[in-house]
N, C-alpha and C positions, 0 to 999 in steps of 0.2 A: 701467557700468550704464545702460540706456536710461532717459531721463527721462520722467516722466509729463507728458503734455500737457494743460494746464488752460486752459479758456476762462473768463475772468472776464467775466461778463455783468452789465452795469450800466446805469444811466440809467432808461429806462422812461417811461410815459405818466402816472404818478401825480403828485400834488402833492409827493411826496418825491423827485422826479427829482434835484434838486441834491445832496441828502444822499447818495444812492446813488453819485453821481459822486465825492464826497469819500471815501466808504468804499472804493470800488474803487481809488482812488489810494493809500490807506494799505496795502491788501493788496498791490498791485503792488510797492510799495517794500520790503515786509517778507518776501514769500514766499521760500522757500528755493530759490535758483536752481541749487543743486547737485542738487536732486531734481526740479525742475519747470521745464518750458518753458511760457511763458504767451502766450496769444493774447487781447488785450483786444477784446471785442465790445460796442459800445454800442448802446442802443436810444434813438433820438431821442424827443422829446416827441410826435412824430407817429406813432411806432411802427415806424420803419425800423431794421433791423439793419445796423450799419455796422462795418467793420474800423477800429479806432482805432490810431493811431500812439502808441507808448508815450511818445514825447517830448512829446506834447500832454497827457499825463495829469498835470496840475499843479493839479487842483482842490483848493481849500482852503476852510475855513470863514471865513477872514479876508477873502475877497472880498465886496464889497458893490456891487450885489447878487450873490448866489451865481450862479456861472456855469453855464450849461446846455451840453449836448453839441451841438456843431455837426454838421450833416449834411455829410459830406465827399463824398457821391455814391457811395461804395462800397455794395455790398449783399451780405450774407452768404447763402450757399446751404447750408442744413443738410443732413445726410445724408438720402438719398432713401428709405431703408428701414432696418430693423433689421439688415440684412446688411452694412452699411458704417458706418464712423465718419468718413468723409472729409468735411472741411469745405472749402468753396470760397468764393471771393469774386469778385464781378463788379465790375470797375473802372468808373469813371465813363464811360470811352469804350466800354465794352461787352465788353472782353476778360475771359475767365474764367480764374482761376488756382486751382490746388489749394493748400490750406494744410496738407495731410496729414491723417492720422487723429488724432482727439482721444480722450482717455481719460475726461475728466470735465469737467463744467461747474460753475462756482462762481457761482450766481445771486445777486449782491449787489443785490437789488431790494427796495425797500420799498413797501408799500401795494398798491393794486389793480393788476391786470395784471402781477403779478410775485411778490408775497408771498401771494397768495390762491389758489394752486393752478393758475392758468392756465398759467404758464410750466412748472410742474412736469408738468402733463398733456401739454403740447407735447413736452417732452423724453422722456417715457415712451412716446410714440407710436413713437419709433424706438429705444427702449431705451438711451438715453444716460444713464450714471450722473451724478448731480448731488448737490451738497452740500445738506444741510438736509432739511427736512420734505417729506413726500409730498403728494399732492393732497388727501387727506382732512384731515389735520392743518392744512395751510396754509389751506384753505377754512374749516374750523371756527373756527380761532383768529383769522382775520381778521374774522369776523362776531361782534361782541360779544354780540349777542342770543343767537345759537346757542350760543356758548361758555359764557356765563353760565348758560344753561338746563342745559347738559350738566354743568358743574361743580357747580351746585346739586344736581342729581340724584345726584351722586357723594358728596354730603355735605361739599363744600367751601364755606365761607362766602363769599358775594358780597354786594355792596351792593344794597339794594332798588332796583328799576328799573321803568320802563314804556317799552315800545317803541311808536313811532308812525310812521305814514307820512304823506306829504303829503295823501293822501286823508282820513285821520283828521282832520287839521287843517282841511281844506276843509269837511268835514261839521260841524265844531264850532269855528268860528273864535274863539269866545270862550274856548275851552279849558275849558268848564264840566265839572268833575268828572274831568278826564283824569288829573290828578296829585295828587288829594286824599290818596292813601295815602302820598305821599312827603313828606319833611321838608326844609325849606330849611336851608342853601343847597343848590341843585341843580347838577349838572353835566349839560350838554347836549352830546352828542357824536354824530358820525356812527357808524353801526353798523360800517361798513367803511372805516376810514382809520387812519393811524398818525401818530406824531410830534406828537400833540396838535393836528393840523390840524383846524380846524372846531370846536374845543372851546371852550365858554364856561362860566363860573361865574355862576350867577344867584342873587341873594339875595332876590328878591321876584317876585310874579306879573307885575309890569309889565315885567320883563326877559326874559320867556319868548319873546314873538313874535320879537324880534330874534335871540335865541340860536338859535331853531329855524330861522330863515331862513339863518343862517350855516352850521349843520350840514347843512341840506338842499342846500346848494351842493356838498357832497362826496358825498352818498349819498341815496337815496330812503327809507331807513329811519334813524330817529334814536332814540337812547336818552336817556332822562331819568332820572338817578340821584340818590338821596339821598347827600349828602356823608357820608363816614365820618370819625369823629374817631379819629385814630391817626397813628402815624409812618409815613411812606411809605418802604418799603424794597424792595430788588430783589435777586434771587438768580439766578445763572446755572446752567443745567443742560446737561449733555452726555449724549448717548446712551452707553450702556454698550457695551463691546467684547464680541463673540462671545456674545451672549445674557445678559451681565451686566446688573444693574440700572443705570438712569440714575445719573449722578453730579451732585451739587450742589456748587457752590463752597463753600469753607470760610469764606468771608466774605460779609457782606451790604453793600450800598451803601445809604445813606440820603440822601433829598432833604430838606434843611432849609430852610424858608421864612423869609426875612428881609425881608418887604415884599411879595412876590408872593403872589397868591392860589392859583396852581397852577403846575405844571411845564409851561409852554407851549413852543411851537416855539422862540421866541427864547432862552428859558432853556436848552433842551436843546442847541442848536447854535450860537447866536450870542453866548453868554457875557453875556447881559443881567444886570443887577443884580437882587438880591432872592432869589436861590436859591444855596445852598451845598451841594456834594456831599461827603458824609462817607464815606470808605472806608478801612478797614473800619468799619462802624457799630458803636457800642458796644451790644451785646446780651448777654443771659445765655445760657448753654449751652442752657437749656430753650427760650428764644425761638428761637435758631438751629435747634434740632432740630425745633421745631414748624413752622417755615417751610420747612425742607428737606423734611420729610415731605409737607407740603401741595404743594410745588412738584413733587416727583417724582410724586405722585399725579396732579396736573393734567397733567403731561407724559405720563404713561402713559394716562390716560383719553382724552386727545385723540389718542393714537396718534402721538406726535411721533417724529421721527428727527433725528439730528444735534444740533441745538441749540435752545435757547429761553431767553429771559429772562422770569422770572415776577415780576410786580409785586404787592406786597401792602400793605395797611394793617395795621400791628401795633397791635392794640387791647387793652384790658383783658380782652376776651373771646376772645383768640387772633387768629391771622392771618385777614384778610379779603382774598380774592383780588381784585385790580383787573383785571388782564388778563395774557395770555400772548402774548409776541412771538416769532414763529417765525423772523424774520430781524431781530434787534435791531440797533441802531446798532453799527457795527463798525469805526469809525475807531480808531486806536491809543489815543485818550483816551476812547473811549466806555465806558459802564459795564460792558457784557458782557466785553470783553477785560480791563478793569481788574480785574474780580472774579476772573478766572482768574489774572491776574498775581499778585494777592495770595494766591492758592491754590497758587502754585508753577508755573504753566504760562504761559510767556512768549508774547507776541503771535505771533511767527513759528511757535512750536511749536503754538499753538492752530490756526493756519491749516493746518499739516500734519496735525494730528489730525483736523480736519474733512474734509479731502480723503481721508485714509485710511479714515475711517468711511464716506464716500460710496462708495468702491470696494469696501468689505466688505458694504454693505447690499444685501439681497435684497428688492426691492419686489414 
């Protein structure tokens, strides 16, 4: 049987470049080689598409600092129109070689210029199937202000927030009245970033200026949110097959804090002290059902495809949605694959399922 040819697309220009490289390494090692031929294509931090030698795909979270993708001088030439799926590569010396026709792209990109609809739109221009969410869902869910507004309108509980721009702060440098309706502690975060990059926890007005500056380094729009008192839990969602409803994992993951104030980049990826992950999280059947229902509703309202990890605060008044991740961390030890592992779907099988969903999806 002819193998499906998969481009694993990784790296990118965002601050989550290194995490994407680690994720791609995990997928490359686990993907079913009986069914799939793989072409690794990396995007450098400057935005160049390069053909990557599999033997160099040794990115790990143990490296300090985390390693970035080297520019080896090759350049990928994508299909010229929707009439062809031929992928070509330009060698450093200028020669052009055909890599043959591809069937699907697996864009393991996190953050802006990858998870936000930009790459998805690029692939749709020439009708190349790809894993995961489409342009609309990727764009909506990357923008925390837009997604919270949408989810709130759909009746899903979200944390109270205020969105500000740099211009708002320049007009009101004393921040007079800007956040009076919110309650401390506050979380200050870029509207369009992931992996907790640029996020700060603020316990008094004196900490706001520095926190805003940190967030504005990542985006020109910043959210300031009231902290929610509740357990931080996460659930995985997969698109349904052939018109069926989306599927939620049968387990929840919980982030338990033991000294840290919140789940920052170091805790997520570098194993810093102060945070413990509990999987499966001890919840009642009613709590699991309420979170599953809210997650599937959020997935549907945002018009998601493929996959999403949906993060909640489990409170005395029910689940409060924190955010929805359209390309969650996907290393073998990441929460999303682990949730499916506990639900009976192994890592390699999850990769296969996502590729099959991509090939079945009509966009």
